[in-house]
MMTF fields as JSON, N, C-alpha, C and O atoms, coordinates in Angstrom:
{
  "mmtfVersion": "1.0.0",
  "mmtfProducer": "UNKNOWN",
  "numBonds": 287,
  "numAtoms": 288,
  "numGroups": 72,
  "numChains": 1,
  "numModels": 1,
  "chainsPerModel": [1],
  "groupsPerChain": [72],
  "chainIdList": ["A"],
  "bondAtomList": [4, 2, 8, 6, 12, 10, 16, 14, 20, 18, 24, 22, 28, 26, 32, 30, 36, 34, 40, 38, 44, 42, 48, 46, 52, 50, 56, 54, 60, 58, 64, 62, 68, 66, 72, 70, 76, 74, 80, 78, 84, 82, 88, 86, 92, 90, 96, 94, 100, 98, 104, 102, 108, 106, 112, 110, 116, 114, 120, 118, 124, 122, 128, 126, 132, 130, 136, 134, 140, 138, 144, 142, 148, 146, 152, 150, 156, 154, 160, 158, 164, 162, 168, 166, 172, 170, 176, 174, 180, 178, 184, 182, 188, 186, 192, 190, 196, 194, 200, 198, 204, 202, 208, 206, 212, 210, 216, 214, 220, 218, 224, 222, 228, 226, 232, 230, 236, 234, 240, 238, 244, 242, 248, 246, 252, 250, 256, 254, 260, 258, 264, 262, 268, 266, 272, 270, 276, 274, 280, 278, 284, 282],
  "bondOrderList": [1, 1, 1, 1, 1, 1, 1, 1, 1, 1, 1, 1, 1, 1, 1, 1, 1, 1, 1, 1, 1, 1, 1, 1, 1, 1, 1, 1, 1, 1, 1, 1, 1, 1, 1, 1, 1, 1, 1, 1, 1, 1, 1, 1, 1, 1, 1, 1, 1, 1, 1, 1, 1, 1, 1, 1, 1, 1, 1, 1, 1, 1, 1, 1, 1, 1, 1, 1, 1, 1, 1],
  "groupList": [{"groupName": "MET", "atomNameList": ["N", "CA", "C", "O"], "elementList": ["N", "C", "C", "O"], "formalChargeList": [0, 0, 0, 0], "bondAtomList": [1, 0, 2, 1, 3, 2], "bondOrderList": [1, 1, 2], "singleLetterCode": "M", "chemCompType": "L-PEPTIDE LINKING"}, {"groupName": "ILE", "atomNameList": ["N", "CA", "C", "O"], "elementList": ["N", "C", "C", "O"], "formalChargeList": [0, 0, 0, 0], "bondAtomList": [1, 0, 2, 1, 3, 2], "bondOrderList": [1, 1, 2], "singleLetterCode": "I", "chemCompType": "L-PEPTIDE LINKING"}, {"groupName": "VAL", "atomNameList": ["N", "CA", "C", "O"], "elementList": ["N", "C", "C", "O"], "formalChargeList": [0, 0, 0, 0], "bondAtomList": [1, 0, 2, 1, 3, 2], "bondOrderList": [1, 1, 2], "singleLetterCode": "V", "chemCompType": "L-PEPTIDE LINKING"}, {"groupName": "THR", "atomNameList": ["N", "CA", "C", "O"], "elementList": ["N", "C", "C", "O"], "formalChargeList": [0, 0, 0, 0], "bondAtomList": [1, 0, 2, 1, 3, 2], "bondOrderList": [1, 1, 2], "singleLetterCode": "T", "chemCompType": "L-PEPTIDE LINKING"}, {"groupName": "GLY", "atomNameList": ["N", "CA", "C", "O"], "elementList": ["N", "C", "C", "O"], "formalChargeList": [0, 0, 0, 0], "bondAtomList": [1, 0, 2, 1, 3, 2], "bondOrderList": [1, 1, 2], "singleLetterCode": "G", "chemCompType": "PEPTIDE LINKING"}, {"groupName": "PRO", "atomNameList": ["N", "CA", "C", "O"], "elementList": ["N", "C", "C", "O"], "formalChargeList": [0, 0, 0, 0], "bondAtomList": [1, 0, 2, 1, 3, 2], "bondOrderList": [1, 1, 2], "singleLetterCode": "P", "chemCompType": "L-PEPTIDE LINKING"}, {"groupName": "GLN", "atomNameList": ["N", "CA", "C", "O"], "elementList": ["N", "C", "C", "O"], "formalChargeList": [0, 0, 0, 0], "bondAtomList": [1, 0, 2, 1, 3, 2], "bondOrderList": [1, 1, 2], "singleLetterCode": "Q", "chemCompType": "L-PEPTIDE LINKING"}, {"groupName": "ARG", "atomNameList": ["N", "CA", "C", "O"], "elementList": ["N", "C", "C", "O"], "formalChargeList": [0, 0, 0, 0], "bondAtomList": [1, 0, 2, 1, 3, 2], "bondOrderList": [1, 1, 2], "singleLetterCode": "R", "chemCompType": "L-PEPTIDE LINKING"}, {"groupName": "ASP", "atomNameList": ["N", "CA", "C", "O"], "elementList": ["N", "C", "C", "O"], "formalChargeList": [0, 0, 0, 0], "bondAtomList": [1, 0, 2, 1, 3, 2], "bondOrderList": [1, 1, 2], "singleLetterCode": "D", "chemCompType": "L-PEPTIDE LINKING"}, {"groupName": "GLU", "atomNameList": ["N", "CA", "C", "O"], "elementList": ["N", "C", "C", "O"], "formalChargeList": [0, 0, 0, 0], "bondAtomList": [1, 0, 2, 1, 3, 2], "bondOrderList": [1, 1, 2], "singleLetterCode": "E", "chemCompType": "L-PEPTIDE LINKING"}, {"groupName": "LEU", "atomNameList": ["N", "CA", "C", "O"], "elementList": ["N", "C", "C", "O"], "formalChargeList": [0, 0, 0, 0], "bondAtomList": [1, 0, 2, 1, 3, 2], "bondOrderList": [1, 1, 2], "singleLetterCode": "L", "chemCompType": "L-PEPTIDE LINKING"}, {"groupName": "SER", "atomNameList": ["N", "CA", "C", "O"], "elementList": ["N", "C", "C", "O"], "formalChargeList": [0, 0, 0, 0], "bondAtomList": [1, 0, 2, 1, 3, 2], "bondOrderList": [1, 1, 2], "singleLetterCode": "S", "chemCompType": "L-PEPTIDE LINKING"}, {"groupName": "ALA", "atomNameList": ["N", "CA", "C", "O"], "elementList": ["N", "C", "C", "O"], "formalChargeList": [0, 0, 0, 0], "bondAtomList": [1, 0, 2, 1, 3, 2], "bondOrderList": [1, 1, 2], "singleLetterCode": "A", "chemCompType": "L-PEPTIDE LINKING"}, {"groupName": "HIS", "atomNameList": ["N", "CA", "C", "O"], "elementList": ["N", "C", "C", "O"], "formalChargeList": [0, 0, 0, 0], "bondAtomList": [1, 0, 2, 1, 3, 2], "bondOrderList": [1, 1, 2], "singleLetterCode": "H", "chemCompType": "L-PEPTIDE LINKING"}, {"groupName": "PHE", "atomNameList": ["N", "CA", "C", "O"], "elementList": ["N", "C", "C", "O"], "formalChargeList": [0, 0, 0, 0], "bondAtomList": [1, 0, 2, 1, 3, 2], "bondOrderList": [1, 1, 2], "singleLetterCode": "F", "chemCompType": "L-PEPTIDE LINKING"}, {"groupName": "TYR", "atomNameList": ["N", "CA", "C", "O"], "elementList": ["N", "C", "C", "O"], "formalChargeList": [0, 0, 0, 0], "bondAtomList": [1, 0, 2, 1, 3, 2], "bondOrderList": [1, 1, 2], "singleLetterCode": "Y", "chemCompType": "L-PEPTIDE LINKING"}, {"groupName": "TRP", "atomNameList": ["N", "CA", "C", "O"], "elementList": ["N", "C", "C", "O"], "formalChargeList": [0, 0, 0, 0], "bondAtomList": [1, 0, 2, 1, 3, 2], "bondOrderList": [1, 1, 2], "singleLetterCode": "W", "chemCompType": "L-PEPTIDE LINKING"}, {"groupName": "CYS", "atomNameList": ["N", "CA", "C", "O"], "elementList": ["N", "C", "C", "O"], "formalChargeList": [0, 0, 0, 0], "bondAtomList": [1, 0, 2, 1, 3, 2], "bondOrderList": [1, 1, 2], "singleLetterCode": "C", "chemCompType": "L-PEPTIDE LINKING"}, {"groupName": "LYS", "atomNameList": ["N", "CA", "C", "O"], "elementList": ["N", "C", "C", "O"], "formalChargeList": [0, 0, 0, 0], "bondAtomList": [1, 0, 2, 1, 3, 2], "bondOrderList": [1, 1, 2], "singleLetterCode": "K", "chemCompType": "L-PEPTIDE LINKING"}],
  "groupTypeList": [0, 1, 2, 1, 3, 4, 5, 6, 7, 3, 5, 8, 9, 10, 4, 8, 10, 1, 9, 0, 11, 12, 1, 10, 8, 12, 3, 10, 0, 3, 8, 13, 5, 3, 14, 12, 8, 2, 3, 4, 10, 15, 7, 0, 12, 4, 16, 8, 17, 17, 12, 6, 12, 3, 12, 8, 2, 10, 10, 12, 3, 11, 14, 4, 16, 5, 2, 18, 8, 2, 12, 14],
  "groupIdList": [1, 2, 3, 4, 5, 6, 7, 8, 9, 10, 11, 12, 13, 14, 15, 16, 17, 18, 19, 20, 21, 22, 23, 24, 25, 26, 27, 28, 29, 30, 31, 32, 33, 34, 35, 36, 37, 38, 39, 40, 41, 42, 43, 44, 45, 46, 47, 48, 49, 50, 51, 52, 53, 54, 55, 56, 57, 58, 59, 60, 61, 62, 63, 64, 65, 66, 67, 68, 69, 70, 71, 72],
  "secStructList": [7, 3, 3, 3, 3, 7, 7, 7, 1, 1, 2, 2, 2, 2, 2, 2, 2, 2, 2, 2, 2, 2, 2, 2, 6, 7, 3, 3, 4, 4, 4, 7, 7, 7, 4, 4, 4, 7, 7, 3, 3, 3, 3, 3, 6, 6, 4, 4, 4, 7, 2, 2, 2, 2, 2, 2, 2, 2, 2, 2, 2, 2, 2, 6, 7, 7, 3, 3, 3, 3, 7, 7],
  "xCoordList": [31.863, 31.459, 32.263, 33.475, 31.576, 32.221, 32.416, 31.524, 33.592, 33.868, 34.05, 34.286, 33.94, 34.047, 34.949, 35.001, 35.663, 36.484, 36.368, 35.861, 36.829, 36.799, 37.27, 37.693, 37.196, 37.634, 36.83, 35.615, 37.518, 36.86, 37.513, 37.58, 37.996, 38.689, 37.746, 38.115, 36.533, 35.567, 34.281, 34.06, 33.443, 32.162, 31.299, 30.607, 31.333, 30.571, 31.076, 30.283, 32.391, 32.956, 32.607, 32.258, 32.7, 32.359, 30.875, 30.505, 30.029, 28.605, 28.326, 27.488, 29.03, 28.875, 29.308, 28.67, 30.388, 30.88, 29.868, 29.609, 29.31, 28.308, 27.067, 26.501, 26.647, 25.476, 25.722, 24.859, 26.881, 27.193, 27.291, 26.897, 27.804, 27.882, 26.494, 26.286, 25.539, 24.162, 23.524, 22.834, 23.752, 23.187, 23.715, 22.958, 25.016, 25.651, 25.661, 26.136, 25.141, 25.164, 26.588, 26.845, 27.501, 28.911, 29.298, 28.762, 30.21, 30.693, 31.816, 32.692, 31.79, 32.867, 34.157, 34.14, 35.263, 36.554, 36.806, 37.512, 36.241, 36.428, 35.681, 35.884, 34.82, 34.105, 34.922, 34.433, 36.167, 37.093, 36.5, 36.293, 36.231, 35.666, 36.672, 37.88, 36.153, 37.021, 37.577, 36.827, 38.876, 39.481, 39.252, 39.193, 39.126, 38.897, 37.546, 37.351, 36.617, 35.282, 35.156, 34.146, 36.165, 36.091, 36.365, 37.3, 35.517, 35.675, 35.994, 36.288, 35.944, 36.256, 36.146, 35.592, 36.685, 36.692, 36.155, 36.596, 35.2, 34.762, 35.521, 35.708, 35.963, 36.611, 35.917, 35.699, 35.58, 34.882, 35.883, 37.056, 35.394, 36.221, 36.854, 36.207, 38.11, 38.84, 39.587, 40.225, 39.514, 40.168, 41.664, 42.255, 42.279, 43.727, 44.196, 45.398, 43.252, 43.593, 43.453, 43.626, 43.141, 42.91, 43.849, 43.831, 44.647, 45.633, 44.979, 45.488, 43.862, 43.191, 42.678, 42.849, 42.051, 41.524, 42.658, 42.537, 43.75, 44.907, 45.45, 45.803, 45.517, 45.977, 45.015, 45.453, 43.706, 42.722, 42.919, 42.845, 43.169, 43.368, 44.658, 44.69, 45.7, 46.957, 46.776, 47.321, 46.024, 45.731, 44.955, 45.264, 43.948, 43.129, 43.964, 43.82, 44.831, 45.649, 46.653, 46.976, 47.141, 48.085, 47.397, 48.036, 46.112, 45.349, 44.802, 44.264, 44.938, 44.461, 42.966, 42.381, 42.344, 40.917, 40.714, 41.506, 39.661, 39.345, 38.938, 38.229, 39.38, 39.081, 38.28, 38.668, 37.155, 36.294, 36.018, 35.703, 36.14, 35.83, 34.325, 33.683, 33.768, 32.344, 32.205, 33.05, 31.149, 30.867, 29.365, 28.61, 28.942, 27.518, 27.323, 26.187],
  "yCoordList": [-200.456, -199.085, -198.502, -198.697, -197.792, -197.077, -195.628, -195.021, -195.082, -193.68, -192.934, -193.544, -191.616, -190.804, -189.609, -189.067, -189.21, -188.005, -187.299, -187.859, -186.098, -185.303, -183.896, -183.599, -183.029, -181.654, -180.997, -181.168, -180.255, -179.587, -178.259, -177.84, -177.6, -176.327, -175.152, -174.136, -175.275, -174.174, -174.672, -175.88, -173.772, -174.203, -174.974, -175.917, -174.586, -175.302, -176.733, -177.669, -176.895, -178.243, -179.103, -180.274, -178.529, -179.274, -179.646, -180.747, -178.724, -179.013, -180.154, -181.012, -180.168, -181.26, -182.595, -183.624, -182.567, -183.779, -184.305, -185.507, -183.42, -183.816, -184.369, -185.37, -183.715, -184.189, -185.584, -186.457, -185.787, -187.085, -188.164, -189.306, -187.824, -188.816, -189.265, -190.437, -188.336, -188.691, -189.553, -190.526, -189.201, -189.975, -191.403, -192.351, -191.556, -192.882, -193.605, -194.737, -192.959, -193.507, -193.873, -194.954, -192.94, -193.121, -192.13, -191.023, -192.525, -191.679, -190.781, -191.234, -189.526, -188.615, -188.991, -189.337, -188.922, -189.155, -188.1, -188.363, -186.915, -185.858, -186.153, -185.465, -187.168, -187.57, -188.544, -189.049, -188.809, -189.671, -191.057, -191.424, -191.823, -193.158, -194.093, -193.86, -195.146, -196.178, -196.987, -197.672, -196.909, -197.508, -199.011, -199.554, -199.681, -201.129, -201.477, -202.599, -200.53, -200.767, -200.4, -200.714, -199.742, -199.255, -200.4, -201.181, -200.478, -201.531, -200.971, -201.739, -199.655, -199.059, -197.547, -196.975, -196.91, -195.444, -195.017, -195.517, -194.09, -193.409, -192.102, -191.43, -191.738, -190.437, -189.682, -190.215, -188.433, -187.591, -186.949, -186.77, -186.61, -185.939, -184.692, -183.95, -184.47, -183.32, -183.594, -182.698, -184.826, -185.18, -184.882, -184.51, -185.046, -184.89, -183.433, -183.168, -182.496, -181.071, -180.567, -179.376, -181.465, -181.085, -181.906, -183.137, -181.23, -181.913, -182.893, -183.995, -182.498, -183.376, -184.64, -185.74, -184.486, -185.648, -186.55, -187.774, -185.954, -186.745, -187.565, -188.731, -186.967, -187.693, -188.827, -189.907, -188.597, -189.641, -190.828, -191.981, -190.545, -191.612, -192.377, -193.604, -191.666, -192.344, -193.231, -194.333, -192.761, -193.562, -194.818, -195.916, -194.648, -195.785, -196.832, -198.028, -196.386, -197.353, -198.039, -199.21, -197.327, -197.959, -198.999, -199.96, -198.825, -199.817, -200.927, -201.918, -200.761, -201.78, -201.712, -202.682, -200.568, -200.424, -200.254, -199.573, -200.863, -200.597, -199.133, -198.58, -198.515, -197.108, -197.038, -197.625, -196.315, -196.201, -194.725, -193.959, -194.338, -192.968, -192.821, -193.683, -191.732, -191.43, -190.005, -189.149, -189.767, -188.425, -188.242, -189.212, -186.997, -186.729, -185.592, -185.209],
  "zCoordList": [144.541, 144.35, 143.191, 143.096, 142.325, 141.229, 141.664, 142.257, 141.362, 141.658, 140.341, 139.297, 140.401, 139.195, 139.447, 140.551, 138.396, 138.445, 137.107, 136.135, 137.071, 135.853, 136.157, 137.275, 135.155, 135.371, 136.491, 136.584, 137.326, 138.452, 138.773, 139.929, 137.718, 137.896, 138.053, 138.642, 137.535, 137.601, 138.258, 138.336, 138.725, 139.295, 138.286, 138.668, 137.007, 135.987, 135.804, 135.704, 135.762, 135.621, 136.828, 136.682, 138.005, 139.211, 139.208, 139.615, 138.746, 138.641, 137.678, 137.955, 136.537, 135.57, 136.178, 135.955, 136.938, 137.586, 138.602, 138.661, 139.386, 140.384, 139.692, 140.129, 138.609, 137.861, 137.281, 137.374, 136.691, 136.1, 137.175, 136.938, 138.341, 139.417, 139.835, 140.15, 139.84, 140.194, 139.108, 139.411, 137.853, 136.743, 136.746, 136.537, 136.984, 136.935, 138.28, 138.376, 139.306, 140.663, 141.078, 141.608, 140.82, 141.154, 142.254, 142.318, 143.098, 144.186, 143.676, 142.939, 144.062, 143.681, 144.401, 145.583, 143.687, 144.343, 145.409, 146.382, 145.243, 146.235, 147.533, 148.534, 147.525, 148.743, 149.593, 150.603, 149.184, 149.918, 150.2, 151.357, 149.137, 149.343, 150.01, 149.97, 150.619, 151.173, 150.006, 149.31, 149.793, 148.605, 148.513, 147.41, 149.624, 149.606, 148.99, 148.522, 148.985, 148.434, 146.957, 146.327, 146.404, 145.028, 144.052, 144.228, 143.014, 142.002, 140.624, 139.708, 140.453, 139.159, 139.206, 140.145, 138.172, 138.079, 136.727, 135.693, 136.73, 135.523, 135.457, 136.472, 134.248, 134.089, 132.958, 131.87, 133.246, 132.28, 131.327, 131.655, 130.149, 129.149, 129.749, 130.489, 129.427, 129.942, 131.23, 131.783, 131.715, 132.976, 132.931, 133.945, 131.752, 131.638, 131.7, 131.726, 131.722, 131.84, 133.273, 133.532, 134.201, 135.593, 136.483, 136.446, 137.263, 138.108, 139.091, 139.295, 139.694, 140.66, 139.987, 140.513, 138.828, 138.109, 137.626, 137.667, 137.174, 136.742, 137.905, 137.733, 139.073, 140.262, 140.604, 141.002, 140.454, 140.714, 139.772, 140.198, 138.495, 137.513, 137.814, 137.721, 138.168, 138.522, 139.748, 139.807, 140.711, 141.898, 141.506, 141.968, 140.653, 140.221, 139.5, 139.752, 138.609, 137.874, 138.797, 138.598, 139.794, 140.721, 141.597, 142.027, 141.867, 142.628, 141.737, 142.232, 140.424, 139.499, 139.214, 138.733, 139.508, 139.233, 137.731, 137.079, 137.167, 135.766, 135.591, 136.432, 134.516, 134.243, 132.952, 131.942, 132.986, 131.814, 131.54, 132.451, 130.266, 129.87, 129.68, 129.081, 130.189, 130.012, 129.482, 129.745, 128.747, 128.23, 128.164, 128.099, 128.18, 128.008, 127.054, 126.774]
}
């Protein structure tokens, strides 16, 4: 399963994240996926300006998941 994270500080950013998850068929990290099932993480532009997304990326790298940048 691929998971996705990105900026989620405003309703618009959260809406963009939800839209991108649907387009890419990726599960939101905020949906609390089972980590054993995760095979990679997509991160949207601006992730580094959001504390939650930064924590998601740090978690992914600590688990050794491949991380890929996506933009639309």
